[in-house]
C-alpha positions as CSV (number, residue, x, y, z in Angstrom):
1,F,24.7,73.8,-91.3
2,V,21.3,73.7,-93.2
3,V,21.1,74.5,-96.7
4,L,17.5,75.5,-97.5
5,T,15.9,75.9,-100.7
6,W,12.8,77.5,-100.3
7,N,9.6,77.4,-102.7
8,L,7.6,80.2,-101.6
9,P,4.4,79.8,-103.7
10,A,4.3,76.2,-102.2
11,R,5.4,77.9,-98.7
12,A,8.0,74.9,-98.7
13,A,11.4,74.3,-98.2
14,T,13.8,71.2,-99.0
15,F,16.9,71.3,-96.4
16,V,20.3,69.5,-96.2
17,V,22.6,69.2,-93.1
18,D,26.1,69.7,-94.0
19,P,27.8,68.3,-91.1
20,H,30.9,70.3,-89.5
21,V,33.1,67.1,-90.1
22,P,36.2,67.0,-92.1
23,A,35.5,66.6,-96.0
24,K,36.5,62.8,-96.2
25,W,33.5,61.9,-93.1
26,K,30.8,63.9,-94.8
27,R,29.9,60.8,-97.2
28,Y,29.2,58.6,-94.1
29,A,26.2,61.2,-92.9
30,D,22.9,61.9,-95.3
31,V,20.3,64.4,-93.2
32,K,17.7,65.8,-95.5
33,G,14.0,66.6,-95.6
34,T,11.5,68.9,-96.3
35,Y,9.1,71.2,-94.2
36,H,6.3,73.2,-95.2
37,L,4.4,75.9,-93.4
38,E,0.8,75.2,-92.8
39,A,-1.9,77.3,-91.5
40,R,-3.7,76.7,-88.5
41,G,-6.3,79.3,-87.9
42,G,-6.4,82.3,-85.4
43,G,-3.3,83.9,-87.2
44,R,-1.1,80.7,-86.2
45,T,1.3,78.6,-88.5
46,A,2.8,75.3,-88.1
47,R,6.1,74.2,-89.6
48,V,5.8,70.7,-90.7
49,L,9.0,68.7,-90.8
50,E,9.8,65.6,-92.5
51,G,13.2,64.1,-93.3
52,D,15.3,61.4,-93.0
53,V,18.9,60.9,-91.0
54,A,21.2,57.9,-92.4
55,I,24.9,57.5,-90.6
56,L,26.4,55.4,-92.6
57,V,28.7,53.4,-90.2
58,P,29.0,50.1,-88.6
59,L,27.8,49.9,-84.9
60,V,27.6,53.2,-84.1
61,G,25.5,54.6,-87.1
62,P,22.2,53.9,-85.4
63,L,23.3,55.6,-82.1
64,A,24.7,58.6,-84.2
65,E,21.2,58.8,-86.2
66,R,19.3,58.9,-82.6
67,F,21.5,61.8,-81.2
68,A,21.1,63.8,-84.8
69,V,17.6,63.5,-84.7
70,R,17.3,64.5,-80.6
71,E,19.8,67.7,-82.1
72,L,18.1,68.5,-85.0
73,T,14.6,68.2,-83.0
74,R,16.0,70.6,-80.2
75,Q,17.2,73.0,-83.0
76,F,13.8,73.7,-84.7
77,E,11.9,73.6,-81.4
78,G,14.2,76.4,-80.0
79,E,13.5,78.1,-83.7
80,A,10.0,78.0,-83.3
81,R,9.9,79.4,-79.6
82,L,12.0,82.1,-81.0
83,L,9.7,83.1,-83.8
84,E,6.8,82.9,-81.3
85,A,8.4,85.3,-79.1
86,H,8.7,87.5,-81.9
87,A,5.4,87.1,-83.2
88,R,4.1,88.1,-79.8
89,R,6.5,91.2,-79.5
90,R,5.0,92.3,-82.8
91,A,1.2,91.8,-81.8
92,A,1.5,93.8,-78.9
């Protein structure tokens, strides 16, 4: 799961991903970053994400990192679609 720590005045958050794996394996993954909300005019807001994904396993680490980035991207894009749909419903 993702642990968020918000800085509301800055409209920004830091995040750390706590992977769903046995505790002894957690040391092999380091996924963290920040995102902030950026006004884009016309009542629109962008969520700008910056982060690092490191899977510390020889040979398979880079493959697992690409997979993790793809899944995180898919998750954040899905959240953006839900938020956009919610905003449209509220505006109607």
